[in-house]
N, C-alpha and C positions, 0 to 999 in steps of 0.2 A: 504494499499499500504506500503511496506517495506520503512523505513528510514535508510540511511546509518548509521552503527554503530558509527562511529566517531561524529555524530551530538550530541549525549549525552555527549560528552567530553567538550562541551562549557558550560554546566550547572555548576553553583556554589551554595553550600548550606550556608546559614547565620546562625551563631550560636547566638542565644538571650537568654537571662534569662527568666526563667519560674518559677513561684511559685508552689510548690507542696503541698500535703495535710498535711504534717508535719509542713509546714510554712517556710521551707527552700526554697532557690532559686537554681535551677539547670540550667545549660547551655545546650541547646538542639538544634538540627537542626530545624530551624523554618521558614525559607523563601528561596526563590529562587533568582537567578540572573544568568548572562551569561557574556561571554567576547566578545567584539567586536574588530574588526580590522579596522584601517584606514590606507590605503596606500598612501605615498606621491609619486605621479607619477614622480616628478621631481628627487628625490633623491633615490626612491624606499625603503625608510625607512618605516618600518611597526610600528604603534603606537597601542598599546592595552589599552583597557579600560574595567573596570567592570561596568556593567549596572544592575540595578534593579529599583523597583518602589520607588518612593519618600517617600511614607509612610512606606516602610521598612527602608530606610536609616534615617528616623527621629527617628526611634527606637535606632539607633547607630550612632547618628550624631557627638557625642563628645567622645574623647577618642579611644579606640581601636575598630576598626571593625573586628569581627572574621569570617572568612569563613573557610569551610573545603574543601580540595582539595585531589585528589588522587594523588599519588606519582609514579614515574616510577618504584620504586622497589616493588610495588604491595599492598601498605597499603594506608592509608589517614593520613592527618595531618591538624591540625588547624593552620592556619596562621593569622597574624594580620596586618591590615591597619590603617592609621591614618583617623579618622573620619572627621577631619577638611578638608580633601581634597575633600569631597563631593561637586559636582556642580550640580545645577538644571537648568531648562529651563531658557534661558537669558531674556525672556520678559513676560512669562506667568506662574504664580505660581499655576495655576490650572492643569498643566501637570504633571502627576504622574510618573516622570523620574528622576532617580539620576545616576550621572556618576562620576568615579574618574579613574585616571591612574592606569594602571595594571602593577605592577613591577616584577612579578614573571616569571622566565624563564622555558622553556620546557625541559631543561636538568634534572631538579629535578622532576617537576611536570607534570602529564600527562593531559594537557589540549589543547583544540583547541579554535579557534576564529571564530565568524561569521564575514566575511568580508563585509564592507558597500557596496563595489562594488564586485559582481554584486547583492548582496542578499537583500539589504534593499529596501523596496518599499517607494518611496518618494511622498506619498500622493494619493489621488483619481485619478488624472490624470495618475500615474503610474499603478495603478491597471487596469484602462481601457486600457491602452497601452499594458499591459501584457495580457489582456484578462482574468483578474481575478474578481471574483464577487460571488453573492449569490450562495451557493450550493458548492463551492470549498472546498476540504479538508483541514483540519488544523491539526496541531501536536504541542502539548504544552509539553516542556521538562522541569522537575523540581522535586521538593521534594514531596515525599509521606511519611508524617510523621511516619505513622505505620511501614514502611520498609524502613528506610532511608539508611541501611547498617551499619554494625559494623565495620568490618575492612577496608572496602572501601565504599565511598559514591556511592549510587546507584539511579541515577536518573530514574523517571518514565516518560513514554510517554502516552499522552492521545490524542486520535483522536477526531475530530469534524468536523464541517462545518461551513462556514461563514453563519450567520443567518440574519444579518442585517448590513447595512452600513448607520447609521442614518445621516439625513440631518439637524439635531439639536443636541444640547448638551445632554448628558446622566446624568442622575441624580445619585448621589453617597453619600454614608455615610461618606466618607473621609472629615474629619473636614476642612481641608485646602480649599477645594472646595465646601463645604456645601452651598447649595442655589444657586450655580452658575453652577454647572455641569461640565462635562468634555467632551472633544472631544474623541470619542472611537467608536469602532466596537463591534458588539456582535457576539459571536460564540456559536454554539450549542454544548457545552462542558462544563460538570460541573466543576466549579472552587472549588477546596478544600483548606483547611488551609494548607499552605506550599508552594502553586503554586504562590502567589503573586511574581511578579517580573520575572516570567519564560518566556522565549522567545517562541513566537507562530509562526511556520512556516506555510506557506499556499503552496499548490501544485496547479499548473496551469492545468486545464483540456484541454486535447487536443484530436482531433479526431484521431481514429485508423483505419487502412485499414481493412474493413471487410473481414473475411475469407469465410463467406457465404453471399448470396444475400437475406437478411431477410427483407429489407425495412427499416432497422434502422441502422444508423451509430453509431458504438460503440465508447466509449471514454476511455481514460486512463489518467494517471497522467504524467504531464510534470515536468519541473524544479520547484524546492523548493525556496521560498523567505521568507525574515522575514516580517511577517505581523505586529508584535509588540510585546508587553509584557503584561502579565496578571495583570490587576488592581484588580480584585476580581470577585465577582459574582454578578449578577442583582438581587437586592432586590425586593420583591414583598411585598407592604405595604397592610395590611389588617385593615379594619374599626374594632372597638372593638367588635361589634356583630359578625362579621366574626370570629374573633380570638377565640370565645367561641364554635365555631363549629368544632369538629374534621373532619367532613365530608367535609366542605369547605376548610379546611386547606390541607387535602389530596388531594384536587383536584388541588392545585397550583403546577405548574411546576417550579422548581427553576434551571433547568439544562441550564442556561445561563451565559457564562463568559464574562466579560468586558475586552476589549483589547485596550490598548494604541497604537495608530498607530505608526509604524516605523518612519514615518516623524517626529514626536516629539523627538524620540531619536535621529534621525539625526541633528535636529536643535540644540539639546543639545551638541552632539558632536562637532557641529561647533560654538559652543559658543565662545566669544572672549578669554576666558581663555585658552581653548585648542588649538585654532588656533594659538594663540601667542606661546605657547609651542612648537608646530609642527614647526613654522617658525624658532625658535631659534635652535631647534634641526637640522634642515636642514641647518642652516647657520654655524653651529659649525664645526671647523675643524676635518677632519677625524683621 
């Protein structure tokens, strides 16, 4: 199903150091993030935030955070933010979400934001209320390292479906949550290097008026919502004997991406630091 062109403008590329064969270190497009919007209904002030996976933020948590943005003029530019401004989930350090205020205007840079209202799905009850579940189509928007774009950042869109909504925590290789697992969804969409932190949209399946009487009710896509962000791919562990067998290794399907629920992003956006900042901004004289 076609996704609106403006959706890709919410994506942000993180610039991180990478060691090359010569022993030197280069700065490259390495991970993804997106811009979220919180609207103050009382004052109608719009607050914008940079969102990514916490494990991405931990790689640039001190000093300058570098991201690449497309400009209105038609090029792209690397801009810097203060890594000390990262905030994580207020009560659960196994939530792979990081957020900081977004200071850049749209007069110079060509970006859009995903609004909390009405697009963020606030947990399982919201999924059920919206009629969203297993098999609904998903779309991840983020970095494809092989073709990141030279003059302009070029986000990639990957399609998939919700494969599982686990009722227990999901195992992860992320050191911060090792042995404890994380709350996550699984989508049938291969996660690739560079997509960590990328937003994942889900489309609600709706009934469509049949054009002919075939005995089957056709379906189509309805509204898009934010399911969450990419944590990484689901790891399949093999026993030592299995690792020796190319045949067994070839039979393993790694095509599952792990998604941190939008509910966890929302809880971070509503952490005490950001709530205080929004209240102060609302109380400030015009």
